[in-house]
C-alpha positions in Angstrom: -15.1 108.5 50.0 -15.9 106.7 53.3 -16.9 108.5 56.1 -16.2 107.5 59.8 -18.0 109.3 62.7 -16.2 109.4 66.0 -13.2 108.5 63.9 -10.9 110.2 66.4 -12.5 108.2 69.2 -11.6 104.5 70.2 -13.4 102.2 67.8 -13.9 105.0 65.3 -9.7 105.5 65.2 -9.2 101.5 64.7 -11.5 101.4 62.2 -9.8 104.0 59.9 -6.8 101.8 60.5 -8.6 98.4 59.4 -9.9 100.5 56.3 -6.3 101.6 55.6 -5.2 97.7 55.9 -8.1 97.4 53.1 -6.4 100.3 50.9 -8.6 102.6 51.5 -7.6 106.4 52.5 -10.0 108.2 50.9 -11.7 108.8 54.4 -13.5 111.6 56.1 -13.3 111.5 60.0 -15.8 113.4 61.7 -15.4 114.1 65.5 -15.3 117.1 68.0 -11.1 117.7 68.8 -12.6 120.3 71.6 -10.5 118.1 73.9 -7.2 118.1 71.6 -5.5 115.1 72.8 -7.7 112.8 71.3 -5.6 113.5 67.8 -3.3 110.8 69.3 -5.7 108.3 68.0 -5.2 109.7 64.1 -1.8 110.0 64.0 -1.3 106.6 62.9 -4.5 106.4 60.2 -4.4 107.7 56.9 -7.5 109.7 56.1 -8.3 112.6 53.5 -10.0 115.3 55.7 -11.3 116.3 59.3 -14.5 117.5 59.8 -16.2 118.9 63.3 -19.1 117.3 63.9 -21.7 120.4 64.0 -20.3 121.2 60.6 -21.0 117.8 59.1 -24.6 117.8 60.7 -25.5 121.2 59.1 -24.0 120.0 55.7 -25.8 116.5 56.7 -29.1 118.7 56.7 -28.2 120.6 53.5 -27.4 117.9 51.4 -23.9 119.1 51.0 -21.4 116.1 51.4 -20.7 115.4 48.1 -20.4 111.4 46.9 -20.3 108.8 49.5 -19.3 105.4 49.5 -20.4 104.2 52.9 -20.8 105.5 56.3 -19.1 103.9 59.9 -21.2 106.1 62.5 -19.4 105.6 65.4 -19.8 108.9 66.8 -22.1 109.2 69.8 -21.8 110.0 74.0 -20.7 106.7 75.0 -20.8 107.7 78.9 -23.6 105.3 80.4 -23.7 107.1 83.6 -24.9 110.7 81.8 -28.0 111.6 83.2 -28.8 114.5 80.9 -31.9 112.8 78.6 -31.5 115.8 76.0 -28.5 115.5 75.5 -28.5 111.9 75.1 -31.3 112.0 73.0 -30.1 114.6 70.7 -26.3 113.3 70.4 -27.1 109.5 69.8 -30.5 109.1 68.6 -31.4 112.3 66.7 -27.9 112.1 64.7 -28.1 108.7 64.0 -32.0 109.2 62.6 -30.9 112.4 60.6 -27.6 110.2 59.1 -30.1 107.3 58.4 -32.7 109.1 56.3 -29.7 110.7 54.4 -28.1 107.6 53.8 -31.5 106.0 52.7 -32.3 109.1 50.2 -28.7 108.7 48.5 -28.7 105.0 48.9 -25.6 105.1 51.1 -24.7 101.7 53.0 -24.6 102.7 56.7 -22.9 100.5 59.5 -23.9 102.1 62.9 -22.8 101.4 66.6 -25.5 100.1 68.7 -24.7 98.7 72.3 -25.5 95.8 74.3 -26.6 98.4 77.2 -30.5 97.9 75.1 -30.5 94.3 76.8 -30.4 96.0 80.3 -29.9 93.3 82.9 -30.6 90.3 80.5 -30.3 87.7 81.2 -30.7 86.4 77.5 -28.7 88.7 75.0 -30.1 87.8 71.7 -31.6 90.1 69.3 -34.9 89.8 69.9 -37.3 92.9 71.5 -38.6 90.6 74.2 -34.8 90.6 75.7 -34.2 94.1 75.6 -35.1 96.8 78.3 -32.2 99.1 79.3 -31.5 100.5 82.7 -30.4 104.2 81.4 -30.8 106.7 78.7 -27.7 105.9 76.9 -29.1 102.4 76.3 -32.6 103.9 75.3 -30.7 106.1 73.0 -29.4 102.9 71.2 -32.5 100.7 72.0 -34.9 103.5 70.2 -32.8 104.0 67.0 -32.6 99.8 66.6 -36.5 99.8 66.4 -36.4 102.5 63.7 -34.6 100.6 61.7 -36.5 97.7 62.4 -39.5 99.3 61.2 -38.0 100.5 57.9 -36.4 97.0 57.0 -38.9 95.9 54.5 -38.5 99.3 52.6 -34.8 100.0 52.7 -33.3 101.5 49.8 -29.5 100.5 50.6 -28.0 98.2 53.8 -28.4 99.6 57.3 -26.4 97.3 59.8 -26.3 98.1 63.8 -23.8 96.3 65.6 -24.5 96.0 69.5 -21.0 96.3 71.1 -20.0 94.1 74.1 -17.3 95.3 76.7 -14.7 96.6 73.9 -11.0 96.9 75.0 -8.1 97.6 73.1 -5.6 100.4 71.9 -6.8 104.2 71.4 -9.3 104.2 74.6 -6.8 106.4 76.7 -8.9 109.4 76.3 -12.0 107.4 77.7 -11.3 108.1 81.7 -13.4 106.3 83.7 -15.2 104.8 80.4 -12.0 102.9 79.5 -11.7 98.9 79.8 -11.5 96.8 83.0 -7.8 95.9 81.2 -6.8 99.7 80.8 -7.9 100.2 84.2 -6.3 97.0 85.8 -3.1 97.3 84.1 -2.5 101.2 85.1 -3.9 100.4 88.6 -1.1 97.5 88.8 1.8 100.0 87.6 0.9 102.7 90.0 0.0 100.5 93.0 1.4 97.4 92.7 -2.1 95.6 92.6 -5.3 95.3 91.2 -8.4 95.8 92.9 -11.8 93.9 91.8 -14.8 93.7 93.8 -15.7 90.9 96.1 -18.7 88.2 95.7 -22.2 89.2 95.3 -25.3 87.9 93.1 -24.2 84.5 93.8 -20.6 84.9 91.9 -17.5 84.6 93.9 -14.9 87.3 94.7 -13.9 88.6 91.0 -16.4 86.0 89.4 -18.7 88.5 87.8 -18.7 87.4 83.9 -18.6 89.8 81.3 -18.1 89.3 77.3 -15.0 91.0 76.7 -14.6 91.6 72.7 -10.9 92.7 71.7 -10.9 95.8 69.4 -9.2 93.9 66.3 -12.3 91.5 66.4 -14.8 94.6 66.5 -13.1 96.2 63.3 -13.3 92.7 61.6 -16.9 92.4 61.9 -17.4 95.9 60.5 -15.6 95.4 57.9 -16.9 92.0 56.8 -20.6 93.5 57.1 -19.2 96.3 55.0 -18.2 94.0 52.3 -21.4 92.4 52.3 -24.2 95.0 50.8 -27.1 92.5 50.8 -27.2 91.9 54.6 -29.3 94.8 57.0 -30.1 94.1 60.3 -29.3 94.4 63.8 -26.5 91.8 64.9 -24.9 91.2 68.6 -20.7 92.4 68.5 -19.5 90.0 71.0 -17.6 87.0 71.7 -20.2 84.6 72.6 -18.3 83.8 75.6 -18.5 85.2 79.3 -15.3 85.6 81.2 -14.8 86.7 84.9 -13.0 89.7 85.9 -10.7 87.6 87.5 -9.6 86.5 84.0 -8.8 90.1 83.0 -6.8 90.8 86.3 -4.9 87.6 86.1 -4.1 88.2 82.4 -2.8 91.8 82.8 -0.8 90.9 85.8 0.9 87.7 84.3 1.8 89.8 81.1 3.7 92.5 83.1 5.6 90.0 85.0 6.6 88.4 82.1 7.5 91.7 80.4 9.8 91.8 83.5 11.3 88.2 83.4 9.0 87.3 86.1 6.8 84.1 86.3 3.7 83.3 85.4 1.0 82.6 88.6 -2.1 80.8 89.3 -5.2 83.2 90.4 -4.8 81.5 93.7 -1.1 82.9 93.9 -2.0 86.4 92.9 -4.6 86.6 95.6 -2.4 84.9 97.8 0.8 87.1 97.2 -1.9 90.6 97.0 -1.1 91.2 93.5 -5.1 91.1 93.1 -7.2 92.0 96.0 -11.0 92.2 96.6 -12.9 95.2 97.7 -16.3 94.9 99.1 -19.1 95.0 96.4 -20.7 98.6 96.3 -23.7 98.6 97.9 -25.1 101.6 95.7 -24.5 98.5 92.9 -26.3 96.3 94.3 -29.7 95.4 91.5 -28.2 98.0 88.9 -25.1 95.9 87.7 -24.8 93.2 85.2 -23.1 90.5 86.6 -23.1 88.5 83.7 -23.2 89.1 79.9 -22.7 86.8 77.1 -23.7 87.8 73.6 -26.0 85.2 71.7 -24.1 84.8 67.8 -26.6 83.1 66.4 -27.5 86.0 64.0 -24.2 86.9 63.5 -23.1 83.3 62.5 -26.4 83.0 60.3 -25.3 86.2 58.4 -22.1 84.2 57.4 -19.7 85.7 59.7 -17.1 82.3 60.4 -14.0 84.2 62.0 -12.9 82.9 65.8 -12.8 85.8 68.6 -9.8 86.2 71.0 -10.6 85.1 74.2 -9.0 87.2 77.1 -6.2 85.2 77.7 -5.0 86.5 74.2 -6.7 89.9 73.7 -5.6 91.1 76.7 -2.0 89.8 76.9 -1.9 91.1 73.3 -3.4 94.8 74.6 -0.8 95.1 77.2 2.1 94.2 75.2 0.9 96.8 72.5 0.4 99.3 75.5 4.1 98.3 76.3 5.4 98.8 73.0 4.0 102.3 72.7 5.3 103.5 75.9 8.4 102.0 74.9 8.6 103.7 71.7 
């Protein structure tokens, strides 16, 4: 049995489908379906069982889980604005630590979700402690467990891999609300209001020119499955594309993909702005000094581990995502 915690969530449910494509269906999904609409993410996945996260944690503590082949631990509070430090540290750090200890005792491979939030404001995004300075308790909860893994690297009894996700977008994120991706919000904004609004220039960047490392969920799944198939590798690795692209690229791709769906012509950024299909709002004062204007994953260690696949750029990944959402709405 393979355990996927957070398996009804965005990344977790896509991992379930990725495992299904590899022929795995003896999968235990662990999650919290108190907000029941997340079940939709599991409809297209083939799983053997579901367990509430609290019951799973209790069984973990009492050693009553049976034989486990591997654990893909995606369950966490991913709201970077959450201020309840006690909740965040228990839910994100302590649960991961308990799972790590169980997996080491029973010699079970563990892949877990870390985050690019450990780097804080950057500007270097490489897996070295001197570049790590989280700006919020969410980032710290991820940072702290990464340090635990590093301290145990020489004495591991089973492989452990932490993946530092950058800005992930793709299907099955509709339940995330304000924490959903820029692409998701851009699409909904355009469909509802007829335009997309982006932040104006600040911090040396032009209007809509702030840049992030946007990674398509399909690529995130591929990186996870690569490490699942490499039990000889442990460590903390960036999971981004290695390429920073401006928010303008995301918005332009969203709008043009929607236009193409209606048989309309593709427009340049300048044309989109002049026709007010993309609009800019003043950069919020309360975000100045607390905003990542540029993120870009250093892929040196990921490539050194043997991962050679190319990543989707924004133009191909976001277009595929928008077309997927349109197809879902059409069906």
